C-alpha positions in Angstrom: 4.3 48.4 88.0 4.3 47.2 91.8 7.5 44.2 92.2 6.4 40.6 91.0 8.5 38.0 92.8 9.6 35.8 89.9 11.0 33.3 91.9 8.6 30.4 91.3 8.5 30.5 87.7 10.5 28.6 85.6 13.6 28.6 83.1 12.8 28.8 79.4 14.9 27.4 77.3 14.4 28.1 73.0 16.0 24.7 71.2 15.5 21.4 72.0 19.0 20.6 70.6 22.4 19.2 72.0 22.9 22.6 73.7 19.3 23.4 74.7 19.0 19.9 76.5 22.1 20.3 77.8 20.4 23.2 79.9 18.0 21.2 81.0 20.1 18.9 82.1 21.7 21.6 84.4 18.9 22.7 85.7 17.7 19.5 86.9 21.2 18.9 88.3 20.4 22.0 90.3 16.7 21.6 90.9 15.6 24.3 88.6 11.9 24.0 87.0 12.1 24.3 83.4 10.0 24.6 80.3 11.7 23.7 76.8 10.4 24.8 73.5 11.0 23.0 70.5 10.1 24.0 67.0 10.2 21.4 65.1 8.1 17.7 65.9 11.5 16.0 67.4 14.5 17.4 69.7 17.3 17.8 67.7 14.8 18.5 64.0 17.3 20.3 62.9 20.0 18.5 63.2 18.5 14.9 61.6 17.9 17.1 58.7 21.9 16.5 58.5 21.1 13.1 60.0 23.6 11.3 57.3 26.3 12.8 57.8 29.2 11.6 59.9 30.7 14.3 62.1 34.8 14.4 62.2 34.4 14.7 66.3 34.1 11.3 68.7 31.7 10.6 71.1 33.7 11.8 73.5 33.2 15.2 72.9 29.8 15.0 71.8 27.7 14.7 75.0 27.8 17.3 77.7 28.9 16.0 81.4 25.5 16.1 83.1 23.5 15.2 80.9 25.7 12.3 80.2 25.2 11.7 84.0 21.7 11.8 84.0 21.3 9.1 81.1 23.7 6.9 83.3 21.6 6.4 86.4 18.6 6.0 84.2 21.0 2.7 82.7 21.2 3.8 79.6 24.4 2.4 78.2 26.8 5.2 76.5 28.3 4.9 73.0 31.5 3.7 71.9 33.3 7.2 73.3 36.2 7.4 70.3 33.2 6.3 67.4 32.0 8.9 65.1 28.6 9.2 65.0 26.4 10.7 62.1 23.9 13.5 63.0 21.1 11.0 63.1 22.7 8.3 65.6 23.7 11.8 67.6 19.5 12.2 68.3 18.7 8.9 68.5 21.1 7.2 70.9 21.9 10.3 72.6 19.6 13.1 72.4 16.1 11.2 72.5 17.6 9.5 75.2 18.3 12.1 77.3 15.0 14.1 76.3 12.3 11.0 77.1 14.0 10.9 80.6 10.2 11.4 83.1 11.7 14.8 84.6 12.8 16.6 80.9 10.3 15.1 79.2 7.3 16.0 81.4 8.7 20.0 80.8 9.5 19.5 77.0 6.7 21.1 73.9 7.2 20.2 71.1 5.8 21.5 67.5 6.4 25.3 70.0 7.6 27.9 67.8 8.8 30.8 70.3 7.5 34.0 68.1 8.6 37.1 70.3 9.8 37.5 73.9 9.5 40.7 75.9 8.8 41.5 79.8 6.0 41.9 81.6 4.2 44.7 81.0 7.0 46.5 79.4 8.2 47.5 76.5 12.1 47.5 75.6 11.9 51.5 76.5 10.6 50.7 79.9 13.8 51.1 82.6 11.5 51.4 85.9 11.8 48.2 88.1 12.3 45.8 84.5 14.7 43.5 86.3 11.7 43.2 88.6 9.1 41.7 85.9 9.2 38.4 84.4 9.4 37.6 80.5 6.7 36.5 78.6 7.2 33.5 75.3 4.4 34.4 72.8 4.5 30.7 71.0 2.9 29.2 68.3 1.5 26.0 69.9 -1.5 23.5 68.5 -2.7 26.4 65.9 -3.1 29.4 68.2 -0.5 31.5 70.3 0.0 31.0 74.0 1.5 33.3 76.3 4.2 31.5 79.1 5.6 33.4 81.9 9.6 32.4 83.2 12.0 34.2 85.4 15.0 33.8 82.8 15.9 32.6 79.3 17.7 30.4 77.4 18.1 30.7 73.9 19.9 27.9 71.8 17.7 27.7 69.2 20.2 28.0 66.3 20.9 29.0 62.8 19.7 25.8 60.9 16.8 27.2 59.7 18.0 31.1 58.7 20.9 29.9 56.2 22.7 32.5 53.7 21.9 33.5 50.5 24.2 32.6 47.2 25.0 36.3 46.7 28.5 36.9 48.0 27.6 40.4 49.3 24.9 38.7 51.7 21.9 40.0 50.0 18.7 37.7 49.3 17.4 39.0 46.4 13.9 38.0 44.5 15.7 36.2 42.0 17.0 33.6 44.2 13.5 33.1 45.8 11.8 32.1 42.8 14.9 29.7 42.4 14.4 28.5 45.8 12.9 25.0 44.1 16.2 24.2 42.6 18.4 25.5 45.4 19.2 23.4 48.4 20.9 24.9 51.8 23.2 23.0 53.6 24.0 19.2 52.9 21.3 16.9 50.7 21.6 13.4 51.0 22.9 13.0 47.9 21.4 9.5 48.3 18.4 10.1 48.3 18.0 12.5 46.2 19.6 10.8 43.6 16.7 11.1 41.2 16.9 15.0 41.4 21.0 15.0 40.6 22.0 12.5 38.8 23.5 13.7 34.8 22.3 16.9 36.4 24.8 19.9 36.4 24.8 20.7 39.8 26.7 23.4 41.7 27.9 23.7 44.5 29.3 27.3 46.5 31.4 27.5 49.4 34.6 26.2 50.6 33.8 24.7 54.5 33.3 20.7 55.9 29.5 20.9 54.5 30.6 22.0 50.9 33.1 19.5 50.8 30.7 16.7 52.1 28.2 17.4 48.9 31.0 17.4 46.2 31.7 14.2 47.5 29.1 12.9 47.9 28.1 14.0 44.1 31.8 13.0 42.3 30.2 8.9 44.0 27.5 9.7 41.9 28.5 10.6 39.0 30.8 7.4 39.3 27.2 5.4 38.5 25.9 8.5 36.6 28.8 9.9 34.2 26.7 12.6 32.3 26.5 14.1 35.8 28.5 17.7 36.0 30.5 19.5 39.3 31.0 23.1 39.3 32.6 23.9 42.8 32.7 28.0 43.7 34.7 29.4 46.3 35.9 33.3 47.1 39.4 31.9 47.8 42.6 32.8 45.8 44.0 29.1 46.5 42.2 26.0 46.3 45.4 24.4 48.4 43.7 26.6 51.6 40.8 24.5 51.6 42.9 21.5 52.0 43.9 21.6 55.6 45.6 19.4 57.9 45.1 15.9 56.1 47.2 13.8 57.6 48.7 16.0 60.3 45.2 16.7 62.0 44.5 15.7 65.0 41.4 14.1 64.1 41.6 11.8 61.3 38.3 12.4 60.0 38.7 15.4 59.5 42.0 14.8 58.0 40.7 12.3 55.5 38.1 15.1 54.5 40.8 17.8 52.8 42.1 14.7 51.1 39.8 13.4 49.2 38.8 17.0 48.3 42.1 17.2 47.0 42.4 13.8 44.8 38.9 14.9 43.2 40.1 18.8 42.6 43.1 17.1 41.1 41.5 14.2 39.0 39.5 17.2 37.5 36.2 15.5 38.1 34.6 18.8 39.1 35.3 22.2 37.6 36.7 24.4 40.4 35.9 28.8 39.5 37.9 30.6 42.2 38.2 33.1 43.3 34.5 33.5 42.1 32.4 36.9 43.7 29.2 36.2 42.4 26.7 39.1 42.6 23.7 37.6 40.1 21.9 34.8 39.4 19.4 34.2 36.9 17.4 31.5 34.7 17.7 30.9 31.1 16.1 28.6 29.3 15.1 26.5 31.5 18.9 26.7 33.4 20.3 29.0 35.9 23.2 31.5 35.4 25.1 32.8 37.8 27.2 35.9 36.8 29.5 37.5 39.2 33.1 38.9 39.0 36.6 36.9 38.9 39.8 38.9 39.2 38.2 42.0 38.4 36.6 40.8 34.9 33.1 39.8 34.4 32.5 35.2 34.6 29.3 33.5 34.6 28.6 29.7 34.7 26.0 29.1 32.0 23.8 26.0 31.9 22.8 24.6 35.7 20.3 22.9 36.6 20.8 22.6 40.4 22.7 24.4 43.3 23.8 23.7 46.5 24.3 26.7 48.8 26.8 25.5 51.8 27.4 29.3 52.8 27.1 29.0 56.4 24.4 31.1 58.6 23.3 33.5 60.6 21.4 33.7 63.7 17.5 35.1 64.1 17.1 37.9 66.3 13.7 39.1 65.1 11.8 38.0 67.4 14.0 39.7 70.1 12.6 43.1 69.3 11.4 43.9 72.5 15.0 42.4 74.3 17.8 44.4 75.0 20.2 43.0 73.3 23.9 43.5 72.4 24.8 41.9 69.3 28.3 42.4 67.6 27.4 44.6 64.3 29.7 42.7 61.9 30.1 39.4 63.4 26.3 39.1 64.8 27.3 37.1 67.4 27.2 37.9 71.5 29.2 41.2 71.1 31.5 40.4 74.2 32.5 37.1 71.8 33.0 38.8 68.8 36.6 39.7 69.2 37.4 35.7 70.1 36.0 34.3 67.2 36.3 36.8 64.5 36.8 34.8 61.5 38.6 38.0 59.9 41.2 37.3 62.9 41.1 33.6 64.4 41.4 31.2 62.1 43.6 28.6 64.6 44.8 28.2 68.0 43.5 27.9 71.2 39.7 28.4 71.8 39.3 30.9 75.0 36.9 29.3 77.3 33.8 31.5 77.6 30.8 31.3 80.0 28.0 33.9 81.7 30.3 36.4 82.2 30.8 37.1 78.4 27.4 36.2 77.4 25.5 38.3 79.7 23.0 40.8 77.5 21.5 43.7 79.2 18.1 42.2 79.4 19.2 40.7 83.1 18.7 37.2 82.9 18.7 37.1 79.0 21.9 34.5 77.5 22.0 32.8 73.9 24.0 30.2 73.9 24.9 27.8 71.4 25.8 28.3 67.4 23.2 30.8 67.9 25.5 32.9 70.1 28.4 32.8 67.7 25.9 34.5 64.7 27.7 34.3 61.4 31.0 33.5 62.4 31.5 29.6 60.3 32.9 28.0 63.4 31.5 26.5 66.9 32.6 24.2 69.2 30.1 21.7 70.8 31.7 21.5 73.7 32.2 25.2 74.2 28.6 25.0 74.0 28.3 22.6 76.9 30.6 24.8 79.4 28.3 28.1 78.5 25.3 26.8 79.6 26.7 25.1 82.4 28.3 28.5 83.3 25.1 30.5 83.0 22.9 27.9 84.9 25.5 28.0 88.1 24.9 32.0 87.9 21.4 31.7 87.0 20.8 29.3 90.5 23.4 31.8 92.5 26.9 29.7 92.4 28.4 32.8 91.4 32.4 30.6 92.1 31.1 27.5 89.5 29.8 30.2 86.9 33.4 32.1 87.0 35.3 28.7 86.8 34.8 27.9 82.9 36.8 25.4 81.4 37.5 23.2 77.9 39.5 19.7 77.7 39.9 19.3 73.9 42.2 17.7 72.0 45.3 19.0 70.4 45.2 19.5 66.2 47.6 19.2 63.8 47.5 21.6 60.9 45.0 24.4 60.0 44.4 26.1 57.5 43.5 29.8 56.8 44.3 32.6 54.2 44.2 34.8 56.8 47.7 37.3 56.5 47.9 37.0 60.6 48.2 34.3 62.5 46.5 32.9 66.0 48.7 30.2 66.4 51.9 31.7 68.2 52.1 34.5 69.9 53.6 36.6 67.7 51.0 36.5 65.6 53.7 35.9 63.0 53.5 33.3 59.7 55.1 31.8 57.6 53.2 31.7 54.7 49.2 32.6 53.9 48.6 28.7 54.3 49.8 28.1 58.1 50.3 25.5 59.9 50.1 25.8 63.8 49.8 23.1 66.6 47.4 24.3 69.1 44.0 22.8 71.9 41.4 23.5 69.7 39.9 20.9 66.6 36.4 20.4 67.4 35.1 22.7 64.5 31.0 22.4 64.8 30.0 23.9 61.5 27.4 26.3 61.7 26.9 25.3 58.2 26.6 21.8 59.1 27.1 21.3 62.2 29.3 18.2 61.8 31.9 20.1 60.0 
């Protein structure tokens, strides 16, 4: 195949969330053409699904610098930096105005689902002149599949549409799929779904902030409808490990979640099942039975009407089968990131800045960024995603020095919680107890299960 000139082609951005739009802003800043594909009918469509939830990180850390500069030039008024937005407010007051800027809007395609990415005329096996071939993206749009050629791809499609299942071993079963009408993945808007949950026996599965938010909303519902039963399933050996830093947390809103859930547990308004490793879910006489092990003994909870699964998400790379990727076998993150974010090792401490060099794939000019770059790792920094795309865009546009200068400016935290025996909170990797406390300059957890903590 002869040499192909890719110079005049645009950069493809997959996903119109905060990180995807930040990539667009940086490409505009560099004078680089792009085309952005968003599968939903609005930018930030996944965020709108948890739009009722208030984030615990303030506006200050939720806006990309290049995007903010573009908005300010248009006459946009920035939100108060110390206020805490909901997911919906982040979309309506930031992402929508950004997407409506003429230089961005004309390059966005909504309801455009990317279903395949490859190199033009080449399958994955072919190497000769591969780097010279443009990318081809197959996109479902307006009822047909269209093909677009681009010179680079930035995949910021996230993980929201690909939740983890109920079973503790991560396997999807036919039984779970048949019960999907009684299962909610993520954080339900309990107020809007009052009829679904009131006076029902509801089980929440998960130990992160998504689960805690759901539990607190269900507790409010229980005040109105006392027959509502709340069950909380975790794999933690100590319930205290989910309470976090509380008053010592650098972000008060996050600390408050821990305070409130501890009060809820101690008031015995919810039934806590921990450690509980689920291995089966089934329907019996119109209700759900959840079965598993606790302390090496069989354990089950019967009579459940509804289940809320807040166990995180995983990256979907199935539409990238013809692209040469380097993905970690365990974390399923970009391979070079895995040692930095592996939850088996890391739970607190400094988030090491990373950019184009760590995100680089065997397929030249293809990058996975944002939440998807973290694979199954349970926490993601939105500010980190912004720095990722700044570095990637700098590299793609030939500014190699700027690509190398990767920095994160984050506030200090108070106490972080872990049940991991080792800790990254001290240089000696020592701990005083299994629930470790530490002071470290990273707090902006952007949960893969909720995008908000």
